[in-house]
N, C-alpha and C positions, 0 to 999 in steps of 0.2 A: 505492501498500500503505498500511495506514496504521500511523501511529509509536509506540507504547508509550508510554503519561504519562513523566518522568523525574522523578527523590525532587526534591523543593527541598531543596537545602541546608537545614544547622539547625530542615527541618518533615519529622514523621514525617506517615507516608505509610497512613489508614482507604483501606482497601479496600471499601467497602459488597459482597457480590455477589448480586444482587438488584434489580430496582425494583419490588416487590407493594408489601402493607401495611409488612412490618419495615423493607424497604430503601428505602421512601421514609422513610417515619416516622422510622427513623433518622435518614437524613438533613437529609430538618428539622431537627432535634432539634439533630444536632452544626452544622448552621448559625448555628440560631439562640444556640448557649453560645460556641460557638468565641470566641474572638479571630481580628480577623484577622492574620493569619500564623502563627497555631497551629497550625494541621495543613494539610494538603491529601488534602479531602475526591473519589474520586473510586469514583462509580457503577455498576457496570455491568451489564444490563441489554440480550436479546433485543430487545426493546421499548420503543418510545422516550415508552411510555405506562404509567401506573398503572392495570389495572383495578379500577373496585369490585365486583363479582364478588357480592355479593348485588342485583345492579338487572339483572342479567346475561340472566333470568325475564322480568322485564319493557322490556328491551332487545327479547327476541327475539319475545315477544309485543307490539309495537307501544309500546307504552303511554310508552315514552324512546327519544328517540332516542340512537341508540348512541353517536355522538360524543361525551354528556352524559357516556358512566361513567366513561368514559377519565379522567382527569388528564396531562395532556405535560410529561416529565418533567425533559423543560429549562428550562421556562417555573418549574416550581419553584424548581428544583434551580440558580439561576441565581449561589450560592460553592461549588460545586463538578463534576468535572467528571464527565462524564455518558460515556457509550461503551457503542454501540450493537453487541455482541456477546456471545458466550457464553462463559461459565468451562464449563472440561471438568476441571480438573484441583486442583487445592489441594495446594504438596508443603508446609508449613506447616514443616515444618525447614530450608525454605529463604528462609521468610516468603517466597514466592513461589507466584502462580498463573498457571494456563492458556488464554489468555483466545485464543478466536476469532473476529473480526470477520465483520461481514456482508459484508466481500467481501478477501480479498485471508489472507495467512498466516495461522498463528497466531502467535502472541509470550509472552513471561512477561514477569509484571506485578509487579515488586516490592513487597513492601508493611513496615510498621510492627504494623501490627492488620487484622487481615481480621471483617467483621462477615458471618456465614454466615447470606443471607438470600434461600434460592432457592424455599423452599414445597415445595410437592411436585408430582407428578402423579398423574392417573387411574389408580389403581391395577387389570391386566385380568386377567383370565382367558384361559388357554390353551382360549377355548372356537372350538370350528370356525368360520370365518362371523365373530366376529367385525371383526378387521382389518380388512376389507373393508367389512362393511355399518352397519358401530357409529356413534355421532355424540360425539363426549367434546362436554360443558359448565363447561369453565372457562374461557374467553376469550372473548372482544367477537367476535372472528370467527365464532369457531364458534357462538356465539347468531346474529352477522344469517346465518348458514349453515343455518342447523336453521331458521330464519322465511321463508327463503325457499326449502330446503325442504319443510316444511310447504307450503304457499299453492300450490306448486307441485306437488305430491300433488292437493291439489283441482282445480286446471288439469287433471292429468291425467284423472282423473276424469269430470271433465266432458266430458273429450274424446273418451273411449275408449268400443266398441261389445266392447271386453271384458267380462263379468260377474268372471271369478277377475281380474282385470287394476284390476278399478275396487273391487274388496276391499279385493285387496295392497295400492294403491293410500289409501283409506280407512284400513287397519290400519295406529296407532300405537302402539310399546310403549319402555316405559322399566325401567330394571332400574334398583333402588338406590332408596330410601322415604327416602334420610335426608335432606335442609334443599334440596339443587338440586335429586334427582332428584322432588322433590314439588314444590318452588314449580314446575322449569320445565315438568312435564306440568302439573299445574293451571293456569298459564296460558297454554301452546300450547295447552291444549285449548277454554279458554274462548276462543281468539282463534281458532280453526276454525269454534263452533257461532256467532258472530257473522258469520265470513264465508262461512257457508253461505245467510244472507239475496242474497249478490249470484249465486248459482250457483242457475239454474233447475231444473240436476236434482239437485240434490246434498241431501234432510234431512238435518237432526243426526242424525237415530236412528239412518243408513247409515254418521256413523262411533265407530270401534269403540278407545279407549284403553286399554290393558292398563298395569296399573305391578306389576313382581315386585319382591317382595321376599324374601333367601333367611331371613330370620326371623319373629318371629312376629307383628313393630308397626313402626309409620311413625314418624316424625318423635321417637326415645328425646330430643333435647333439652324437650320440650316437657313432657315426664309422659306419663305411661302412659293417664291420661283423657282428653286432650286429643287425642296418639296415636287414641283409639280413635272419636275425637270426627270428626276429621279422614278415618279410614277411611269413618265414615258420610256426610261430606259428600260423600264422592268418589267412592260408589258410587251414591247418591244422585242423580248425574249423569250416573250410567251407565257409570262409568269403572270396568276389573274391576280390581279390588284381590284382585290374588293372593296372599298369605303363605305364608312354610312354603314359597317355591317357585322351582326355578333356571335361573338360563337354561342347558341344553347343547348348544344347537344353532344356526346362524341362517344356513348354507350360503344364496347367491344367495336370501335373506330369508327361507328357509322357518326359521319357530320352532317350535322344539321345547322344547316345556317339561318341569322334573322330575313333573310329574307327570300327564304322559300326554301335554298337549294341543298339537296344531302343529296352523299355520296361516301364511297368507304377511303377509308386512308388509312395506312399501318403506321404514320407517320405526324403526331401532332408538338411542333415548338410552339412554348408558351412564350414569351416574353411581355405581357401584358402589361407595366409597368411595378413597381418595386413600394412597397412597405419597411419603415423603420423599423429594425427588429423587437420583435413583441418581448422580449428579455426585460427592457423598460416597462413593460407592462406591470413587472414587478420589482416596482422599485420606488421608492419615496422619494426620485426627484419629479420636479417638476416638466411638463408638457404641454405641448403645445395638442390644438384640434387633429391634427394627425396622427399625435401618437409620438415626435419628435421633441428631443432636450431642449426647454426653451435657455436661446444662450443672448447674451451679450457680443456687441461688435467685438470685442477684445475672446471672444470663446470661453470667458465662464461663464457657468449652467446662474440661471438669476431667475426668480420668484418674485411676486407683489411685493416682497417689501425687500429688494434687493439680492445682493450672490450672493450665492451660494458656497459658501468656504470651502474651497479642497476639490468640487467640483468641473469637472472640466468638457467639451465637446466637439466637435468637428466633426465633417464629412458628412454620409447621404444619411443616419439619425437625428442631426440637430438643425433647430431652424438657428441659424445665425441669417442677420441683419445681412442688407446686401445696400453698404451703404455708397456704390453707384446708383441707384434705381431710389424711387420716389420711399417716402414713407411707408414700414408697410410692406416692403419687398425683402427675401429671402432670398439667398444663394441657392444655385438647384444643386442638382445628386449627378456633378460631374467629375470625375477625373481631376479636369483644371483648378476646379474652388480645394478639391479634397490636399493634393498636395501643399498648395500653397496655405491652407488652410491649419494646416498639420505644421508645418516649419511658424508658421506665427505663434502655434499654441507652443508648439517646445520653447521656443526662441521667449513665452509672456509667461511660462511654468517658472523657465529661472529666475528671472525677472521678476515674481514674487517672491522666489526661497531665498532671495536675495535682500527685499526691503524695497523693491522701485517697484513703478508703477507699470502694466503693462501697455500696449500698444493695439488697438483696433483696425482689425485685420479689412484692409478692403485692394479692391481686385477686379477692373471692367472686362469684363469678356471678352475673351479676345474672340474670338469665334468659335467655329466645329469642322472638322470634316469629317470622313464617311465615307467608307467603301462599300468601292457596290462588285468588289469581286473583281480578279486579277484585269491588272491598268484600267479599268475605272472607277469613279470616284465623284464627290460630290462636296463642297470647301463653300465657308462665305468665313472668312476671315479678314478682319478689321475692316468690313463692310469691301471686300475682296470674293468678287464670284468665281469661282473656276470646276468646271467640270471637264469628265475626261480623265485622261491620261495624266494629265498636268493634279488636278484634284488627289486623283490615288496616289500619285507621288510626292505631293505637302502630305496625307495621309501618313505617309510608313515615315517621312524625313522627320514631322513631328514628333508621331508619334516612341521612334530610335531615339528622339533625343529623350522622354520623360522616362524609360524603363529603367530601370534602380540598376546599378553596377555597368564598370566597364564590361566587367564579361560576360554579364545575359547583351548589349550591346555586340561584342564582339561576337556570336552566338550566332545572332539572329541577322545580323548583318551575309555571316558564314551560308546561316540556311537560304537568304534570298538567292544572295551570290549562286549554290548551289541548281540553282531552281533557274536561272536563267540556261544551264546547261543542257536538266536533264526536268523529266517528267516529272510530277512527283508524283506518289505513292498513292496507287489505288484497292487497300486490302485491307479488307474486314477485320481486325482481330476477335471478332465476335466472343470466342470462348475465353477470352478473360475475364465474362463477368463468372464464373465459373470455373475456374481454372484447373478445380482434384475433380472434375465432373469424369473424364475420361478415368483418372488413375482408380476415382470409385467404384467406376463399372469393373478394372480389372480385378479387383481386389475385392469383390463385393462377392454370393455366396455363385459358384459354379452351376 
């Protein structure tokens, strides 16, 4: 059974809950700024690595090695204590968090300061069948599984004699047309079309990709005209884009849409929004109407009476005022804000420890870039609008500059360079979801 970290005598304990953008970059900043022995930093996350989510679509499509889109926490945070576990409860009045390790009994972990960087989870709806057939797209494990699943469906379609089963295998549905939804669907459609060359009986025109979006536009972050361009490009590739349409049911893979359309599909990718981590509901910290931490611009948590001493928040799970916009506006859930907020939070926490005043976070949103598959993209950066290859190149250049560590930058660059000379792999490692099945059959009763 793991032993909870003990408080260091004379040193405050800073507990960072979450190892994503905010958690990693806050801990890095603390590691950089704190003097030796000034504080004890503990980072808790269910995974031992941080996932660089903008690269998940390329990892799913085989353009990037999945291991190259994750960053090992222990390797990066050599002067922090990293616990692989899950925070299940925050009792800030007691300065204590409940931690469930990967093995063993949960325990209480005391702290002096807590950085709540739990991020967000997929926002789902009570749609019949969704929990059974839906596939999420927030973690690298999901990207790998989705890639294996899509290629596996091509294998099934190639091998089956049943026309109905074949149509269902070659039908792929994405729900949600934000960044994650459009990029994932565009990259996977590109990959599946390329993979058809290796299947004798499957023509690219037989693939049916459907994008379902409840609102009247896609990629709202890149502007209305770039959104219209994206819809035009996707439809030109044969992708069925359904705007102002909702998923009503998907029981046993039978998809029913709000416009009355019904069909069978073996693949349903759910990317219809996110919501703040539900762990916040089991805390005594102040939340807004959307379940996010109420924060000041200096990233300290606040309630109706003022600052909540020792509590900090940033990223998707925090409502941080956007000082570059009218009063009441909050920063959007983007990596661009999360990384910058994390660095400011780290600096502010060190300032408070040393008796100085924290500084407000202020960043005018630079714009957005999105990939629509190999050599295709859209971008709107500082008012400049790009489409096609230039936008795709900007997407790669920007995110390469943002991915943590020189090691990862080099590995990603090598992957892209090799892709110029060799075709991407189109192999399904479906057995990895149950890697011991073959051995169990061999070891079972004869």
